[in-house]
C-alpha positions as protocol buffer text, in pm:
chain_id: "A"
residue {
  index: 1
  type: MET
  ca { x: -5849 y: -2017 z: 23821 }
}
residue {
  index: 2
  type: ALA
  ca { x: -5880 y: -2238 z: 23515 }
}
residue {
  index: 3
  type: SER
  ca { x: -6212 y: -2391 z: 23428 }
}
residue {
  index: 4
  type: THR
  ca { x: -6282 y: -2758 z: 23386 }
}
residue {
  index: 5
  type: ILE
  ca { x: -6417 y: -2879 z: 23051 }
}
residue {
  index: 6
  type: LYS
  ca { x: -6492 y: -3212 z: 22888 }
}
residue {
  index: 7
  type: LEU
  ca { x: -6207 y: -3379 z: 22702 }
}
residue {
  index: 8
  type: SER
  ca { x: -6432 y: -3389 z: 22395 }
}
residue {
  index: 9
  type: GLU
  ca { x: -6441 y: -3004 z: 22398 }
}
residue {
  index: 10
  type: LEU
  ca { x: -6062 y: -2961 z: 22404 }
}
residue {
  index: 11
  type: ALA
  ca { x: -5909 y: -2791 z: 22099 }
}
residue {
  index: 12
  type: VAL
  ca { x: -5665 y: -2987 z: 21882 }
}
residue {
  index: 13
  type: GLY
  ca { x: -5308 y: -2928 z: 22001 }
}
residue {
  index: 14
  type: SER
  ca { x: -5416 y: -2819 z: 22349 }
}
residue {
  index: 15
  type: LYS
  ca { x: -5260 y: -2963 z: 22660 }
}
residue {
  index: 16
  type: ALA
  ca { x: -5460 y: -3040 z: 22972 }
}
residue {
  index: 17
  type: VAL
  ca { x: -5456 y: -3230 z: 23299 }
}
residue {
  index: 18
  type: VAL
  ca { x: -5721 y: -3489 z: 23378 }
}
residue {
  index: 19
  type: GLN
  ca { x: -5932 y: -3371 z: 23673 }
}
residue {
  index: 20
  type: GLY
  ca { x: -6205 y: -3632 z: 23694 }
}
residue {
  index: 21
  type: MET
  ca { x: -6374 y: -3925 z: 23528 }
}
residue {
  index: 22
  type: PRO
  ca { x: -6663 y: -4162 z: 23597 }
}
residue {
  index: 23
  type: ALA
  ca { x: -6610 y: -4401 z: 23885 }
}
residue {
  index: 24
  type: GLN
  ca { x: -6790 y: -4692 z: 23720 }
}
residue {
  index: 25
  type: GLY
  ca { x: -6862 y: -4844 z: 23382 }
}
residue {
  index: 26
  type: PRO
  ca { x: -6668 y: -5020 z: 23108 }
}
residue {
  index: 27
  type: ALA
  ca { x: -6533 y: -4693 z: 22963 }
}
residue {
  index: 28
  type: SER
  ca { x: -6395 y: -4593 z: 23302 }
}
residue {
  index: 29
  type: LEU
  ca { x: -6215 y: -4924 z: 23344 }
}
residue {
  index: 30
  type: ARG
  ca { x: -6068 y: -4905 z: 22991 }
}
residue {
  index: 31
  type: LEU
  ca { x: -5945 y: -4550 z: 23045 }
}
residue {
  index: 32
  type: ARG
  ca { x: -5781 y: -4635 z: 23378 }
}
residue {
  index: 33
  type: GLU
  ca { x: -5612 y: -4940 z: 23226 }
}
residue {
  index: 34
  type: MET
  ca { x: -5472 y: -4718 z: 22950 }
}
residue {
  index: 35
  type: GLY
  ca { x: -5327 y: -4469 z: 23202 }
}
residue {
  index: 36
  type: VAL
  ca { x: -5587 y: -4193 z: 23186 }
}
residue {
  index: 37
  type: LEU
  ca { x: -5609 y: -4103 z: 23554 }
}
residue {
  index: 38
  type: PRO
  ca { x: -5671 y: -3781 z: 23750 }
}
residue {
  index: 39
  type: GLY
  ca { x: -5356 y: -3568 z: 23756 }
}
residue {
  index: 40
  type: VAL
  ca { x: -5215 y: -3707 z: 23429 }
}
residue {
  index: 41
  type: ALA
  ca { x: -5117 y: -3462 z: 23153 }
}
residue {
  index: 42
  type: ILE
  ca { x: -5265 y: -3519 z: 22807 }
}
residue {
  index: 43
  type: THR
  ca { x: -5254 y: -3352 z: 22466 }
}
residue {
  index: 44
  type: LEU
  ca { x: -5529 y: -3370 z: 22206 }
}
residue {
  index: 45
  type: VAL
  ca { x: -5335 y: -3472 z: 21894 }
}
residue {
  index: 46
  type: ARG
  ca { x: -5616 y: -3482 z: 21638 }
}
residue {
  index: 47
  type: THR
  ca { x: -5978 y: -3567 z: 21570 }
}
residue {
  index: 48
  type: ALA
  ca { x: -6137 y: -3753 z: 21282 }
}
residue {
  index: 49
  type: PRO
  ca { x: -6318 y: -3539 z: 21020 }
}
residue {
  index: 50
  type: PHE
  ca { x: -6655 y: -3570 z: 21194 }
}
residue {
  index: 51
  type: GLY
  ca { x: -6507 y: -3541 z: 21545 }
}
residue {
  index: 52
  type: ASP
  ca { x: -6511 y: -3909 z: 21633 }
}
residue {
  index: 53
  type: PRO
  ca { x: -6274 y: -4068 z: 21736 }
}
residue {
  index: 54
  type: LEU
  ca { x: -6020 y: -3848 z: 21915 }
}
residue {
  index: 55
  type: GLU
  ca { x: -5648 y: -3917 z: 21943 }
}
residue {
  index: 56
  type: ILE
  ca { x: -5473 y: -3809 z: 22262 }
}
residue {
  index: 57
  type: ARG
  ca { x: -5114 y: -3833 z: 22377 }
}
residue {
  index: 58
  type: VAL
  ca { x: -5089 y: -3966 z: 22729 }
}
residue {
  index: 59
  type: ARG
  ca { x: -4786 y: -4102 z: 22919 }
}
residue {
  index: 60
  type: GLY
  ca { x: -4571 y: -4106 z: 22605 }
}
residue {
  index: 61
  type: TYR
  ca { x: -4804 y: -4288 z: 22366 }
}
residue {
  index: 62
  type: ASN
  ca { x: -5103 y: -4208 z: 22147 }
}
residue {
  index: 63
  type: LEU
  ca { x: -5445 y: -4339 z: 22246 }
}
residue {
  index: 64
  type: THR
  ca { x: -5762 y: -4326 z: 22038 }
}
residue {
  index: 65
  type: LEU
  ca { x: -6089 y: -4268 z: 22224 }
}
residue {
  index: 66
  type: ARG
  ca { x: -6450 y: -4260 z: 22118 }
}
residue {
  index: 67
  type: LYS
  ca { x: -6610 y: -3920 z: 22159 }
}
residue {
  index: 68
  type: SER
  ca { x: -6867 y: -4082 z: 22390 }
}
residue {
  index: 69
  type: GLU
  ca { x: -6582 y: -4188 z: 22622 }
}
residue {
  index: 70
  type: ALA
  ca { x: -6418 y: -3844 z: 22607 }
}
residue {
  index: 71
  type: GLU
  ca { x: -6748 y: -3682 z: 22710 }
}
residue {
  index: 72
  type: HIS
  ca { x: -6704 y: -3824 z: 23061 }
}
residue {
  index: 73
  type: VAL
  ca { x: -6343 y: -3717 z: 23118 }
}
residue {
  index: 74
  type: MET
  ca { x: -6309 y: -3373 z: 23276 }
}
residue {
  index: 75
  type: VAL
  ca { x: -5984 y: -3183 z: 23210 }
}
residue {
  index: 76
  type: GLU
  ca { x: -5827 y: -2852 z: 23305 }
}
residue {
  index: 77
  type: ILE
  ca { x: -5643 y: -2672 z: 23025 }
}
residue {
  index: 78
  type: SER
  ca { x: -5273 y: -2621 z: 23103 }
}
residue {
  index: 79
  type: LYS
  ca { x: -5175 y: -2262 z: 23160 }
}
residue {
  index: 80
  type: THR
  ca { x: -4847 y: -2291 z: 22968 }
}
residue {
  index: 81
  type: GLU
  ca { x: -4849 y: -2409 z: 22608 }
}
residue {
  index: 82
  type: THR
  ca { x: -4516 y: -2517 z: 22457 }
}
């Protein structure tokens, strides 16, 4: 069984599926509005030189997140990498 990690801990180029996120707060609302929901597949495209912000690919477009926002999103690494 795959383990769940924070989105901020995902390696560049890795694919994962969102498993959970905070139920409240402005970051939660922003993420939901941008399509980051449980069950959605994402890919970590790149990070800035000091690790903040992160760029993810979700639902066919690239989205930039603060590392503090990514800390609250729990993901499960996909078993098959393509």
